[in-house]
N, C-alpha and C positions, 0 to 999 in steps of 0.2 A: 387743513381746514381753516378757512378766514384768515389765510397766510402764514399761520403758525404749525409746526410739525407738531404732531399729537397721535396719542394713542387711542385707537377707536375700538370699540367691541360693542357687539348686540347687532340687531337687526337695522341695516340702514334704511329700510322701508318703513321703519317704526315713524309714527305721528308724533311721537314723544319722547323728547330727549333730555339728559340730566349731564350737565357739566361738572366736571370734578376739577376744583382748582388746588394744586399742591400746596403743601407748607415750603419753607425755605430750601429743603432738600431735593425738591425738584420732581418732575413726572415720571422719573425712570425706578422711583421707589417701588420695591415689589409687593409690599401690602397694600400699596395704593391700586396697583395695578389689578391686584386679587380682588380688592372690594371693587373696583370698575366691572370686572367680570361678573361678580356677584349681583351688581346693580342691573346689568345687562340681561341677566337670566331672568329678572321679572319683566322682560319685554321692553325695555328702553334702549334706544341708540345712547352709548355714552362716549364721552369726548374728554380725555384728559391732556388739554394741550401744554405745551412746553413754554409757559410764560415767562421763564427764566432764561429762555433762549441758551440752553446748554450750558449754564453759569449758576449751578446750584452753589448754595452756601458750603464752604468747606472749612469745617472748625479747626482743622489741622493746619491751614494757612494762617498764620499769627500776624502775618504783615496787612492782612485784610479781615479786620475783627467785623462782627456783624453790623455795626452802624456805620462802617465803611460801605460793606456789602449792600447794605439797605440804599444807599445813596444812589445807587445804579439798578435797584429794584424796587422802586416806589409800587406801592397798591394802585394808585392812581394810573400808572402806566398800563397795570395789569386790567383794569377795568376798561381803559380804551382798547385794548387790544383784544377784550372780550366781545366788544360789540360787532365786529365783522364776522366772528364765529357765530354769532347768533344771528346775523342777517343771513348766513350761508345756511344754516340749519333751516331757517324758513323758506329758503329758495328751493329745499329740497323737500318741502311739504311738511316740515315739523309744525305743529300747532301750538303744542304746550313744551314749556321747559323749565326744569328745575335746577338748580344750582348748587352744590355743597362745596364749602371752603373749609380748609384745614390751616389752623395757624394763620400764616401770612395770607393764604387763599381767603380766608373768612372776610378780610376787608374789602377784597374784590367782590364778592358774593353780596355782602350787605349793600354796595354800591349799586350792583344790578337791581336789588329788591327795592332801592330808592326811586330809581328811573323807571322801574315796572318794565324791564326788559324781561323778567322771568316770572313765572307763576307761582314758584315755592323755593324757599331758601331754607337751608341748614347750615348753621356755623358749627364746627368742631373744634374745640380748644383755641376758640379766636385770639389773635394778637391785634392789638391796635385798634380794635372796635369802640366807637365812642358813644356815650349817653345819647348824644344830638343824634347819630346816625340811626339809633334803634327807635328814636322818637319820630323819625324821618321815612323808616321803610314801609312800603306799600304792599309787598308780597307777604303771604303766611310764612312764619319764620320760627325754625326751632333752633335752638341754642343748647348744644350738649358740653358742657364744661367739666373741668377736673377739680376735684378737692384740693390739690397740690398744684397750684398755679399762680406764679409771681406776675405773669403778665395779663391775664384775666382771672384774678382770685375771686372766690365764692361771694365776697361783698359786692364786686361788680356786678357779676351775674345776677345777684339779687336786684341790685338797681335795674338792670335790664327786666327781670320779671315783673317788677313792679311798674315799669313803663308799659309794659304789654298789657298786664292786667288791667290797667286804667283807661285803656283804649275804650271810646265810645261803642255803644252796642246798638244794632238795630235789630228789628223783629223779622226773622225768618222762618217761613213755615211753623209759626206759632211759639218759635222758641227764640230768646233773646241771645244773639251771636256778636262777638266782637268784629268790628270793622275789619280788622286786620288780626287773624288769628296768631297768636305766639305761644311758644311751649319752652320752658327752660328747665334742663335738669341737670344736676350736679352730682357727678359720678363719685362715689366715696372710695379712697384710698388708691386713686390713681393720680397721674403727673401730667402736665402739659405734654401733648404729642401721644397719648395713649391710644387712639384709634388707627393710628397708621405706623407708628414707631415702636411697635411691641415685640417681644421676644416670642417667636413661634412655638417654642419649646417650653414655654411658662404658661401651665394651664390657666392660672387666674387672670394673667394678661390677656390671654386669648378670650375667655370668657366675657370681660369687661369691654374689650374691642367689639366683640361680636354682638353684645347688647346694644353698644351704639350703633352700629350697622343696623340692627333691626329698627330701632328707634328712626334711623335716616330712611329706611325702606318704608316703614309706616307713613312718615310724613308725606313722601313723595306719592304713595298710593292713594292717600287722603285728596291731594290736591292736583294730581296729574293726571288721574285714571277717570 
């Protein structure tokens, strides 16, 4: 789709689509695909593209540490490759598009939210997202973070929340609403990656991941339906 190999699920006739942008471990991650199916069950056409071109990060490859791998897989490149996918969806009759990004993928999604290519954004344990980007985002955005996260620690997530809370308000239907709605939630006791890289045999881990999945679905239901 749009030139990239992708996992697709859900009704291709739906006029509402959700783009899931993987973390550094790629689009084949089993828990990510299970989540894609869960999102599709709500009536969306869901796309999980291979933005990493068959080259996910391999921690066991000590000759290619993460900072070297990232040189070949910048989020800016992912953003540019997402635009033809969105164009392809629109050509199929899709009128509303949401996007969720995990870790590395959150940077791609926030850029789509800045450029108004999408109607709703969800960032899950984001990596490398900046205060300036949150200030510039124009799509309604939910940010789901972990209490234990050196990449996006709670202090940074609180900054994101303050920025979103400070957005100007407009009067709609007799109530004051932010020009760009934002929601930040920090999940206690979980670590970076908990929404897709969890042990399916660990009941507590599954519960925390599923809570985040429900928040994601709720956000898309609010802004895409």
